[in-house]
C-alpha positions as CSV (number, residue, x, y, z in Angstrom):
1,M,-63.6,65.5,-11.6
2,T,-60.9,68.1,-12.6
3,R,-61.2,69.6,-15.5
4,R,-58.0,68.3,-17.3
5,H,-59.9,64.2,-16.7
6,L,-63.1,65.8,-18.5
7,L,-60.9,66.9,-20.9
8,L,-59.7,63.3,-20.9
9,A,-62.5,61.5,-21.1
10,A,-64.1,63.3,-24.0
11,A,-60.8,62.6,-26.4
12,V,-60.8,58.9,-25.1
13,L,-65.3,58.9,-26.2
14,I,-63.7,60.4,-29.4
15,A,-61.4,58.0,-30.6
16,A,-63.8,55.1,-29.8
17,W,-66.4,56.9,-31.8
18,L,-63.8,57.1,-35.0
19,A,-62.9,53.5,-34.3
20,F,-66.2,52.2,-34.8
21,F,-68.2,54.4,-37.1
22,G,-65.0,56.4,-38.7
23,D,-64.5,55.5,-43.0
24,K,-62.6,52.3,-43.2
25,T,-62.6,52.7,-47.0
26,P,-59.2,52.7,-48.6
27,A,-58.0,55.3,-50.9
28,G,-57.6,52.8,-54.0
29,D,-55.2,55.3,-55.4
30,I,-51.2,54.5,-56.7
31,A,-48.8,56.6,-55.1
32,E,-46.0,57.3,-58.0
33,P,-42.6,56.5,-57.3
34,V,-40.8,60.4,-57.3
35,T,-38.1,61.5,-60.0
36,R,-35.0,63.2,-59.7
37,R,-33.6,64.7,-62.2
38,A,-30.4,63.1,-62.5
39,A,-31.4,59.7,-61.9
40,A,-34.7,60.1,-64.5
41,A,-32.0,61.7,-67.1
42,A,-30.4,58.7,-66.4
43,A,-32.7,56.9,-66.5
44,A,-34.4,57.9,-69.9
45,A,-30.8,58.0,-71.5
46,A,-31.3,53.8,-70.4
47,A,-34.5,53.3,-71.6
48,T,-33.7,55.1,-75.4
49,A,-30.7,52.6,-75.4
50,A,-32.5,49.5,-74.1
51,H,-35.8,49.8,-76.2
52,A,-33.5,51.6,-79.3
53,V,-31.8,47.5,-79.4
54,A,-35.2,46.1,-78.8
55,G,-36.7,47.9,-82.0
56,T,-39.9,49.3,-79.6
57,D,-40.7,52.5,-79.5
58,I,-40.9,54.4,-75.8
59,G,-44.1,55.6,-75.8
60,S,-45.7,52.3,-77.1
61,S,-48.9,51.2,-75.6
62,N,-46.7,47.9,-74.1
63,N,-46.6,50.3,-71.0
64,P,-47.4,47.2,-67.3
65,R,-49.3,50.4,-65.9
66,P,-53.1,51.3,-67.1
67,G,-53.0,55.2,-67.0
68,A,-49.8,55.4,-66.5
69,T,-47.0,58.1,-68.5
70,G,-44.0,58.7,-69.8
71,A,-40.8,56.4,-70.3
72,A,-41.2,52.6,-69.7
73,P,-39.5,52.0,-65.9
74,V,-35.7,50.6,-66.1
75,I,-34.2,48.4,-63.7
76,L,-30.8,49.6,-63.7
77,A,-27.0,47.3,-62.3
78,L,-26.1,46.8,-59.3
79,Q,-23.1,48.6,-58.4
80,A,-20.5,47.1,-56.5
81,R,-19.8,48.2,-53.5
82,D,-15.8,49.8,-53.5
83,S,-17.5,52.2,-55.9
84,L,-20.0,53.1,-54.5
85,I,-18.0,53.8,-50.7
86,G,-14.6,55.1,-52.1
87,G,-12.7,51.9,-52.4
88,A,-13.1,50.2,-49.4
89,R,-10.8,47.0,-50.1
90,H,-8.0,50.1,-49.7
91,V,-9.1,51.3,-46.0
92,D,-7.0,49.7,-43.0
93,Q,-8.8,48.5,-41.0
94,A,-8.1,51.4,-38.1
95,H,-9.7,53.8,-40.3
96,A,-11.8,51.7,-41.9
97,L,-16.0,53.0,-41.0
98,F,-17.1,49.0,-40.5
99,G,-13.8,47.4,-39.8
100,D,-13.3,44.8,-37.6
101,Q,-13.1,45.1,-34.2
102,S,-11.9,41.9,-32.0
103,W,-10.7,42.3,-27.7
104,M,-8.3,39.4,-28.4
105,P,-4.3,40.8,-27.3
106,P,-3.1,40.7,-30.7
107,P,-1.1,36.9,-31.4
108,Q,2.7,36.6,-30.5
109,R,5.0,35.7,-33.0
110,Q,6.7,32.6,-34.1
111,S,9.7,33.4,-32.4
112,Q,8.4,34.4,-28.9
113,L,6.3,31.6,-28.6
114,L,10.1,29.2,-29.0
115,K,11.8,31.6,-26.9
116,P,13.5,29.5,-24.5
117,L,13.2,31.2,-20.8
118,A,16.5,32.0,-18.8
119,P,17.4,29.5,-16.1
120,S,17.3,30.8,-12.7
121,A,17.5,29.4,-9.1
122,P,14.4,27.8,-7.1
123,A,12.9,29.2,-4.1
124,L,15.4,29.2,-0.7
125,P,14.4,26.3,0.3
126,F,15.9,26.8,3.8
127,S,14.4,29.5,7.3
128,Y,16.0,31.5,9.3
129,L,16.3,30.1,13.5
130,G,19.4,32.2,14.7
131,K,22.2,32.9,14.8
132,K,25.8,33.8,17.2
133,I,29.4,35.7,16.9
134,E,32.3,33.9,18.2
135,D,35.9,34.3,17.8
136,G,34.4,38.0,15.0
137,K,32.9,35.3,12.9
138,W,29.3,34.9,12.2
139,E,27.5,30.9,12.6
140,V,24.2,31.1,11.5
141,Y,21.3,27.6,12.1
142,I,19.1,27.4,9.2
143,A,16.4,24.5,8.7
144,R,14.6,23.1,5.4
145,G,12.5,20.6,6.5
146,E,13.5,18.5,9.9
147,Q,17.1,19.3,8.7
148,T,19.3,21.8,10.4
149,F,22.6,23.0,9.5
150,I,24.7,25.6,10.7
151,V,26.3,28.0,8.8
152,S,29.6,29.9,8.1
153,A,31.3,31.9,5.5
154,G,32.5,29.2,2.4
155,S,30.8,26.3,4.3
156,V,29.0,24.4,1.4
157,V,25.0,22.8,2.6
158,D,23.4,19.9,0.4
159,G,26.1,20.3,-2.6
160,S,24.1,23.2,-3.6
161,Y,24.1,26.0,-1.8
162,R,27.5,27.6,-0.9
163,V,27.6,30.3,1.7
164,D,29.0,33.8,0.5
165,A,29.1,36.0,2.8
166,I,28.0,36.8,6.2
167,T,26.2,40.1,6.8
168,P,23.8,41.2,9.6
169,P,20.7,41.4,7.9
170,T,21.6,39.3,5.4
171,L,23.4,35.7,4.4
172,F,24.1,35.0,1.1
173,L,24.4,31.8,-0.7
174,T,25.2,31.3,-3.9
175,F,23.4,28.2,-5.8
176,L,25.8,26.2,-7.7
177,P,24.1,24.5,-10.4
178,L,23.4,28.0,-11.8
179,N,26.1,29.9,-10.3
180,Q,23.4,32.3,-8.9
181,V,23.0,35.3,-5.7
182,Q,20.5,34.5,-3.6
183,M,19.5,36.3,-0.6
184,L,18.2,35.0,2.9
185,T,17.8,37.7,5.5
186,I,18.9,37.2,9.1
187,G,18.2,40.2,11.6
188,E,20.4,42.4,12.6
189,A,23.6,42.4,14.9
190,N,22.8,42.2,18.4
């Protein structure tokens, strides 16, 4: 055992002896409250006014604690929270000490919720199969599902798409109901 262990063992033995055989009687003295000068002056003024109204003397014998001297205890009225912390109702929530905090996004205005979205053309339903040039005109082979279409500039596909131009690497189509132009990649000219 080292010296440190001996000191710790001695301290534990002393603490155990004090716990079992030490003096366990309560002190019996009543601790008096500490009075502050400004609070004591305000309390004395309030007590004088209260006793003057009630018709009793401050030094009378109706003191609730035997052996206590001085003025009778006075209970002051509660003050409003706004007067204590400087009008918290008038401080905006961003600068308030304990203001409301929410992680939710700000609510949208009613005008933003009811605003309809502008219609747009659906995604192109066609997939590119191949192309060829004949007599200086391009022909492109496209498919939608199981149907295959051979299109050239100016042709209309299924009544809803018009081929505007074929300039490899892009095929320009117009969605006729909304008159919106869409592009399909067809690869470079070989």
